[in-house]
N, C-alpha and C positions, 0 to 999 in steps of 0.2 A: 333846782330849776336849771334846765339846760341852757347854755349860751347858744347864740346863733352859730358860732363856730362848730360846736358839738352837734347841733342839729344838721348842719350842712354836711359835715364829714361823715355822720352816721348814714345819711342818705346815699352819699357817694360810695362808702364801703359796702353798702347793701347791694349795689349793682356789680361789685367785683372788679378786680384789676382789668385794665384795658378800657373801662368805661370812660366815655368822653361826654362833655357837657358844656353848656354855656350858663351865664349868669341867670338867664330866664328861668332855668329849672327850679330856682329857689325863691321865686317872687312871693310865694305864700309864707315864707319864713321871716321876712323883714322888708324894709324899704330898699330901693335900688342901691342907695349909697351904703347901707349897712351890709348888704350882700356883697357888693363890690369890695368893700374893705375886708370882709371876712375871707373872701377868696384870696385876696392879696396876702393876708396873714398866713393862710394855709399853704400858699405857694412858697412863701419865705421860710416856712417851717419844713418844706420839702415833703409835705403830705400829698400835694397835688402838683401837677406840672402845667405851665402855660404853653400850649401848643402854638398858638398865634393869638392876636388880639381878639378877645371875646370868647375864646374856646380853650378849655382845659381838659386834662385827663388824669385818671388815677392809673399811673403807668404800671405795666407789667414789669416784673423783676426776674432776672435770670440769676439763680444761685450759682450756676456753673461759671457764668461770665462775671458775676458779682457786679452787675450794673443794670440800670433801667433799660428796657427794650424800647424800640422806636414806637411811635404812636400807632394805634390800630386805625387804619384809614377808613374801613367801613363804619367803625364806631364814630369817627369824626363826621363822616357823611351823614349819619343818623342824627348826630347832635345839631348839625347845621339845618337839617330838615325840620327838626323840632323848633329850632330857634326862629326860623323864617316861616314856619307853618307850611312847608312844602311837602308834596308827595314826591317820592323819588323812586327810581328803579335803575339798577345797574345795567349797563350795556352788556352785550354778550361776552366780550373779552374779559371785562371786569368780573362778571359772574363766574366765568370759568376759573379765573385766578382765585377768587374768594373760596370757591368750592374745591380747590386743589386739583382741578382737571386740566390745568395748563402748566407746562414745564417752563414757560417763559417767565422771566423775572419782570414783574410789571414796573414800568417807570411812570405810568399814568393810570389813574382810576377815573373812569367816566360814568356819570349817572345822568339819566334823563330826569327832568323835573318839571313841575308846573309853575315854577317861579321865574327866574331870570337866568341868562347865561352868566356864569361866574366861575372863576378859577382860583385855586389856592396852591401855594408852594409849601410843601412840608418836607424839610430836609431836601433830599434829592428826588422826591416824588411829587407829582402834581395831581391834584384832585380837581376835576372839572364837572360842572353841571351844565347841561344843555336843555334849554327850554323846549318842551314838546306839548302836544295836546293831551288833555286829560284821558282820552280814550286809550292812549298808549300806557297809562299807568292805572290799571283798573283793579288791583288786588288789595285786599285788606291787610294781609300780612307780608312782611318783608321776605319771609322764607318762600312764599309763593312767587314773588317777583324774581327772586334769585334763581329758583328752580326753572321757571318758565324761560327766562332769558338765557340760561345756560343750555337748555334743550334746544332752543331756537338757534343758538350759535353753533351747536354741534351738528344740527340737521338730523332728520329721521334716519338717513342712510348711515350715519356715523355712530349712532347709539348702539352700543354692544351690551351683552349681558354683564360684562365686567364693569362697565360704566354704571349700569343700573344698580349693581350690587354696591359699588362705591358710594353712590348717592344714597342708597337705602341705609347704609351704615352711618351716614352723617345725620340722620333724622331720628328723632324720638317718636314713639307711637302718638304722643300728644300732638307733635308738630304735623305728623302725617294726617291725622284726623282733621286738623285745621286746613291744611293744604288741599286735601281732597274736596272739601266743601267750598273752599275759596276759588278753586280753579275750574269748577264744573262747566263754566261757559266759555272756556278757552278753546282754541282750535282742537278738533277731535283727535288728531294724531298725537298732539302734545299731551292731551289728557289721558290717552291710552298709556303713554309712557309713564306719566305720573302715577297712574294706577299700578303699574308694574313696580315702580320704585316703592310705593307705599302698600305693597301687596298684603302685608300682615294686617292692615287696617281695612281692607276691602272685604266685605261680607259676600 
């Protein structure tokens, strides 16, 4: 019979390194107190890392540097969204950074949300959530939000064939299929660019 520690770490490992999560993710595996104590034991055993109160991650590890890497901010944003039952969407600059289309080193990651205004300091980076209306966050998949916000930030005039190819290479065929269906009702010029990005999925 598996212990609660084994059940929790198995679920964490299943999501891969970089995965960020809160205690809420494991409410089906035991009582609040049992899950809290289990996470504390796993942290002490250095199997997981406490990023800040209530949020942990399964850190990525660099063999070359022989050390853990910094927390994955988009993963943390997703963990907080799940914890508070928020819908979130990266702002344009944040989307460009996540997709590797900006050469600027981000000091701040900003997301729109249907929750409350809130900010977190993670090392030398800040993560901010800004409350907005639901109509500004209208997609089912995070990949859709990311792509639409990045395209909006670049504007139609700055979208080049090179950028379209860069974005195309970042998406799988499965993701393209989901995105094409998810973004059908977005602004026409944005959807035309999305179709070019996902051209191999367009019949």
